[in-house]
N, C-alpha and C positions, 0 to 999 in steps of 0.2 A: 491585661498586662499580667505577666507572671515573672517570678524570680526564683532562681534555684542557686544553691551555693554550697560551699564547702569551707568551713571556718579553719580547717587545719586539725581540730581536735575532735572533730564529729561533724555530722551533717546538721545544717541549719538552714533554713530558708525563710524568706519574708517578702512581703510585698507592701509597698506604700504608694499612696497617690503622690504625684509630683515627686518621683524618685530623684531626679537630678537636683532639685533644691534641697532635698533632704541630705543628699551627699555634701553639698556645699556647706550646710550648717552643722554637719557632724552627727546628724541623727542616725544615719546608717552605721556609723562607727561605733555608737552607743549600743547598737544591737548585735554587732557582729565581733567587736573587739579589735577592728582594724582602724587605724588612725589615718592612713592615706590610701587613696585609691587611684588605680590607673584605668581610664575609661577606654575601652576598645570599641570603636564604632561611632555612631550606629551603623550597621550595615544591613542590606537586604539581600537575601539568598540569591535571587534571580535564577538564571538558568544554570550558572556554575558556582554554587556556594563555596567550593573549595578555593576557587580563584578569589572571591570576594573576602573570605576569611583570612587568606595570605595576604591580601592587600591591607586589611585593617591592622593585622599583626604587625607587618612591617612598619606601617606608619604610626602605630601607637607604642611600639617598643623601641624603634631606632629613630633617634632624633636626626641624625645626619642623612639626608636623602641619597647622597652619594654611596652610602654603605648599604642601601636597601636593596634586596634582590627577591622580588615578588615571585618569579617563576621558580626559582630554587626552593623558596619556602612552600609553594604550592606543590611541588614535587615531593617534598618530604611529607607533607600533609596527606598526600594521595596514597602512600605506601605503608604508613604506620599509623595504627590506631592510637598509639601513644604520642603522636606527633604534636598535637596541641599541648598536652600535659608537659612534655619535655621542654617545649619551647618557652612556656610560662615559667617553669621551674628555673630555666636558665637566667631569667631576668628578676627572679624573686627577690625582694628586699624585706628587711624586718618591718613589721607592722603595716605592710602594704599589700592590698588584695587587688586582683584584676576584676573588672566589671565589663562583661561583654554584653553589648545591646544589640539584639537582632530585631529590626522592625519588619513588619509585614512577614511574619514567620511562616503564614500560609503559602508563600511562594514556594516553599519545599514541596508542597503537594501539587501546586499548579504549573510551575515553571520548570523546576529543577529536573536534571537527568536523574534517573533511577540510581545508577551506580554512585554518583555524587551525593545523592540523598543519603544512601546507606552510610557512605564513609563519613559524611557529615554528623549523622547520628552517632556513630562509633567514637568520633573524635571528642564530641561533647560529652557523652556519657563517661568515657574514660578519664577525662580531666576532671569532671565534676566528682567522680568517685575516688579520685587520688587523694589521700589525706595530706600529701606534701604539695598539692597544687591549690593555692588560694583563689579559686575562680568562682565568681558568682555570675549567674546568667539572668538577664532580663530579656523577655521577648514579648512582642505585641503580636496577637493573632486574633483574627476575626471569630467571634463566637460561633458562626456556623461551620467552622473548620476544626472546632475542638474534638470532634469524633474521629479526625484523620490521624490522630497520634499512634494509631495501630501500625501505621506506615513507618514509624520510627521505634522499633521495639526496644532499642537500648534506652532511649530517653523516656519511653512510656512507663518503665518501672519507677524511674526517679520522679517522673511527673505524678504518678499515683501516690507515692509515699512521702515525697518531701516538697514538692512545689506548692507554692501558695498562689492563689488566683484572685486576680482583682478585675472585676468586670466593669468597664467603662460604659456609662449609660449613654444614650443618644444625647447630643448636646441640648442642653435645657433651653427653655424660652428666654430666661434671663440671660444666658450665655450668648444666643443669637442676637438678642436685643443689643448687648454690648459690641458685638462684632459689627453691627450696622451703625449704631450711633456714634460710638467713640471716634472712629475714623472720620465720620461725617462732621463731627463737632470740630475736629482739628482742621478740616478743610473748609470750615464755614458752610456746609451744605445742609439745606433743610431736607430731612428725610421723614417729616411727620406725617405725610399723606400716605406713605408706602410701608412704614415699619409695621404697623398692626396687621395690615393685609399680608405682608410677607410672613409674619410670625404665625398667623392663622394657617396659611398654606403649608408652612414648614413643620407644623406640629405633628410629631410621631414619624416624620420622614427620615429614614436611614440616611439617605443621601442628601441631606438638607444643605450642607455647606457648599458644595459645588452648584447646586441650584440657585442659592441665594447669591453667590458670587456672580454667576451668569446674569441673574435678573438686575442686579445692581449696575453691572457693566452696561447692559442695555439701557437702563433708565438714565445713567449718566450720559450716554450719548444723546438722549432726547430730553435732557433737562432744560428747564425754563429758568433762565438766569441761574440761581444757585439753588434751585428746588427740583426735587424728583417728583414726577407727576403720578398721583394716584390713578387717574383716569387712564393714562397711557399703560399703566400696570394692568388695569383690569382689561383693556382692550387687547392686550397681548395674551390674556388668558392665564395669568398668574405664573407661578414657577414652572410648572410643567409645561404650560402652553408657550412660555417664552423659550424654553429649551427646544420644544418641538418645532416652533416656527423658525428659530434661528438655524437648527440642524436642517430642516427642509430647504431653506433658503441656500445653504451652503452646498446641498446636494445639487439644486438647481444650477448654481454658478459652475460647479464641477461639470455638469452635463453640458453646459455651454462651451466650456473651455476644452473638453476632451470628448471624443465621440464615444457615446454610451458610457459617459463618465459617472452617471448615477449608479448604474449597475456595477460598474467597476468598484465605486467607493463602498456600496453595500456589500459586495463580495469580500472586500478587505476587512470590514467591520464584522462581518460574520465569521471569517477566518480568525479574528482576535477574540472570539467568543467561545467559551467552553459551555456547552448547553447542559442545563439542568432540567429534569422532568417536571419540577414543581415551579418552574420560572425563575429559580434563583440562579441565573446564569452568572458566570464569573469570566474575568479577563484571562487570556492566555497570550503570552508574549511570544513574538516571533522576530527574526532577524529583519534588518532593514532590506537586505537583498530579497529575501522571501516576500516581504510586503510589496516591494516593487514588481516582483513577478506576478503576484496574485492580482494586484491592481491593473497590471497591463496585460494580463493573460499571456505573459511571455514576451510582450513588447516593452522594453524598459523605458522609452521615452514618455508615452502616456502614463505608464505606471508610476514613474518618478513624479509627474506633475500632479496626479491624484494624490499621492502621499504628500507632497508639499502643500496642497490646498487643505487637506484634512488636518495637517499638523499647524497650519498657520505659518509655515516657513516659506520665506521667498526663495530659498535654495537650500535643499537639504544636504548638499555637499558641504555647506558652511553652516553649521547649527547655530541657531539664534535662540538664546535662552532668555532674552529680555521680554518684558511684557509687550504684547501687541494687542491692539484693539480689534481683534478678529476672533471669531468662535473656533476653538480647537476641539477636535474630537479625539485626536491621538497624540501621543507624545513620543519623541525620538530620545532614546537614553544611551549614551556611550558607556560601554563596559570594556575596559582595557582596549583592544584592537577591533572590537565588534561594536555595532550599533544595533539597538533593538527597538521595536515598535510595540506600544501598548495603548490600549484604550485610556483616555484621560480620566474616566471614572465609570464604575459600574451602574451608576444611575442610567447611562444610555441604553443598557440591555437588560435591566431587571424590571420585574413586574412591580407595580406600585401597590395595588390592593385588589381585592375582590369586589365585583359589583354585587351588591346585596340582592338584587333582583335576578339577575342571570347566573350569578356564580362564576362568571368569566373574570379572568385576570385583566386589570387595567394597567396601563404603562405609561411611562414618561414621554416616550417617543414613539408613537404608533408606526411610523414608516420602517424604522429598523426593527422594532419588536415583531412587526407583521412578517417581515422578510425572514427573521430568525425562525419564527413558527412555521413558516412555509417550507423552510429548508432544514428544519431541525435534525433530520436524519444525516446531514452532512458530517457533524462531529463524529457520530457514531461510525460512519463509514471511514472517516479518517483514521480513527483510533484502530478500527479493524485493519485497515490497509497498511498502517505502520507496523502493526503486529505481524502481518503476513510478510512484509518486506524484510523484517528482521530474520524471520525464519528462513526466507530465501537466501539472505546474505550469508547466514550460517550454514546452509546446505552445501554439500559437495557432490561432484560427478552428476549421476542421472537424478539424484534427489534435488538438484538445483532446477533441472528442467520440470520435474514433477511439481515443485513448489510454485511454479509460475501459475498466473491467474489466466485461464483460457476463456472463461465465461463470465457474464455479468460485469464486464469492464465498462459498461455505459454508465452505471451508477457512480463510478469513480471519475468520469470525465469532467464533471463540474467542480472538482476539488481543486483545480489549478495547482498541480504539484510541480515545483521546480525540477528541471531535468537533472541538475547536477547533485541532487541528493540521493540517498539509498532508495527512497520511495520513487523518485523520478526514474531511476534506472531500472527498478523493479516494473514499473508501469511500462517503460519502453520495451523491456524484454518480453513482458507479457502480451503487449500489443503485437509484437512480432511473431510470437508463439501463436496468437489468435489468428493473425493474417495466414500463417502457415498452415494452421489446422483447416481454416476455411477453404483454403486453396486445395488442400488435399481432399476434403470432403466434396468440393466441387469437381475435382477430377474425377472422383469415384462416381459421382452422379453422372457426369458426361460420359465416362467410360461405360457406365452401367447403361444409359440411354442408347449410346452408340452400338453396344453390344447387342441390345435387344433388337435394334433395328437391323444390324448385321445379320442375326440369326433369322429374323423374319424374311430378310431379302433373299437368303439362301435356302429358305425353306427347311430349316434345321430344327432339331428338337431342343427344348430350353436348357438342357444340361450342356449344350455346346457354349453357353455363356460363360460358364466357369472354365471350360476348356480353353476358350479364346483368351481369357485373361491370364491363365497359365502360360500360354504361348508367349503373349506379350511381355510377361515377366521374365522371360528367358528359359522357361521349362521346355525341354525337348525329350520326347519319350525315347526309350532305347530302341535301336534299329533291330529289325528281325535277326534273330540268332541262326546261324547255320549249323549243320551237323558237325560234331567235333572231327570226324573222319570222313573222307570222301567216299562216296558210293563207288565201289570198283566197276571196271568194264566187265561185260558178260553178255550172255544171250538169254532169252526166255521166250515162251510161247505167249504171244500177246493175244488177249481176248478171254472169252469166258472158258473156264476150265471145268465146269460142273457138268458131268455126263448126262445127268437126269435132265438138267436145263436144256442141253443141247438136243437131246432126243425130242423135245417138244418143239423144236424150231422148224420152220418151213424150209423148203428147198431154196427159195430166194434168200432167205436170211443165211442159210448155210453157204450158199455161193458168195454172199457178201463178206464172208471171211471169218465166220463164226463156226467152229472154234478157230482160234487165230494161228497165224503163221509164225514160225521162229523170227525173232528179231534180235539183231546184234546191237549192243551198246559198246561203241568203239573205245570211248574214253571215260575215265572216272570223272565224277562231278559232285558238287556239293548241293544240298537242298535245304531249304528253310526248315527248322524244327517244328515250328508251328505256323498256322496261317497268319497273314498279316492282319493287325487289328484295325478297328475304326480309328482309334487314337493315332497309331502310327501313320495311317493313310491321310488323316485329317491333317496332321502336322505337315505332310508333304504338300498337300494341296495349299495349306495356309502359306507356306514358304514360297510356293509358285506364284500366288496372288501378290505377295509382297514384292516379288521380282518383276512384276507386271504381266505375268502369264495367267490371264483370268480364264483362258479357254478351258482349263481343267476345272470341272465342277466337284463340289462336295457331293459324295454319294447319298442316296436317300437313307433315312434311318430304318433298320431292319425292325421288325416286331419286337425284338428283345431289347433294343436300345443300341447305344453306341459304345464308347469306352473301349474296354478290353475284349469285347465280342469280335469275332472274325468280321472283316469288311465284305459286304455284298454290293450288288448294284453297281459295279464297276466294269465299263466295257473294255474290250480287248486292247483298244488303242491306248487308253489311259493306263491299263496294267503294264503295257510294254514300256510306257514313259516312266512309270514308277520304278520298274526294274533298272531302267537306264540310270535314273537319278540315285537309286540305292547303290549302284555300282561306283558312281561318283563319290559317295559319302564314304564307301569302305575301301576304295582303291582296288576294286575288283571288276571283273567283267560279268555283269549280272543280266540275266534274261529270264523269261518264262520257260519253265521245263516243257518239253514236247510231251505229247500224250503217252508215248512209249516210255520216256524217262520217268514220268510219274508212275506208270503202272509197274515198271521194273523196280523202282525204289520201294513201292508199296508191297510188292510180292516178297522182297528180300527179307530174310530173317536178320535184320541189323539192329543191334542194340542201341545204336546211336540214333535211331528213328523212332518217333512216337507214332508210327503208322501201323495200321493193321492189315 
């Protein structure tokens, strides 16, 4: 328990055991100088501490319910760090101070949203440091969360310099005895056989109270007249054994009522656990909708039934807060328009002690504790996934696609993430992206395998694999270029012109037409600037095959390779067909040049030709 305050004339703080009786007796007035106190709370921060603060301010400061406006109050608290101080100063009266009581302060670290926790920190710190705001703060916090005040930087300074701390010890043996014997005496119940045994089992147990409550409830069910049986207590295995036995029996009932109900219940209890490496697991609250989703793995009907049985409710749509003679492992807590689910006590999930021989942790409920240990990476994965989801949500454009999770999605499959949350949408988009990526990779593999088969079938070189993919992706090599100017008509002596060479020819060769005779070229014509390349001809053959004309074959690869090298190994008929196709592509009449046309063009001193 801690208390912080501002007396109006300077900082003062104190702590007392039994602080509320002291207020009633005026002891707190004697220490602070205030005669009257307006008590605000107690409140628990929960997931939305600003909403809870607004609620207790409206209820504690405004007597007429019709004049209260919790939403408006929350809005003002959300935008101004001075919102709490200005509110209290507006209701300040002479010799009157305000006492804000915050119970389970550790919920700021386990449940509360980060933004609301920061604003809550600023609101309290500003009010406590305002000399005109007579506010005192009492909060209860578990000792193992005292090191978390670094997450409240504004309050941390006040905490270190002004706060008084009072550590409440574990309930004493005498206190437990009174809890057992006094109600029993009023009810005329004989507890003499069980009191000593219960006190021995509960000694030094942090979670003694809920364990004792559960044990007494079970023994009451099996009482003999008005006597609780010590023999029954021992048969049930004492405090821890009773909890474990009852909890296991509840899981079995759930398993009989719902298909795979035991697994569903364990999944929900695991989801309600924040895992600690040292076995000091803590509770974490989730919404009722998420609890139903997790328990039903997306199916609301079995999920709702599991939640009902774990909470001891007959119908969770109509909350029943009365005592029922059934074991409850979770609680349902309404806050404004939302319902939350929480573990009934951390005894269910925490380690009990260490075995002196093995050094292993012992536990109150082996079934759940073992399940948590088996799946202890779940909570880490969940926190990691929540972080990645927020990054994805804040990303824009291509960064949003880049932020998606393409790999290792299987480890998130067991998290049971609701679809209508940011994490659910991030997971859905990541799965779509993963499917798309896998499909693309499969297409690449299939294309690659088919391309290799295709190349082998046509007896082509391996570099044709890449050429084929380029053709499939829409690449078309440029068509052969023609001379800029036509080759004019004219005449020339066709054949060998070298006199020395001719002199060495025989009569038969001379009679064959060497040296040549004059030839007339009647009309001008265009000629290709360069030879047709393998790539150009391969594209033509590929197009013919696509249109169903598979009679034209790909030419064999020359020694120097394919690509931009001149194509060879093409017969005359295929060359004629290529020229015809080229004419169709260029809207010209294309054909192969005659031998005379080729020699005529080669002999001309034509700058537009690259021929010698």
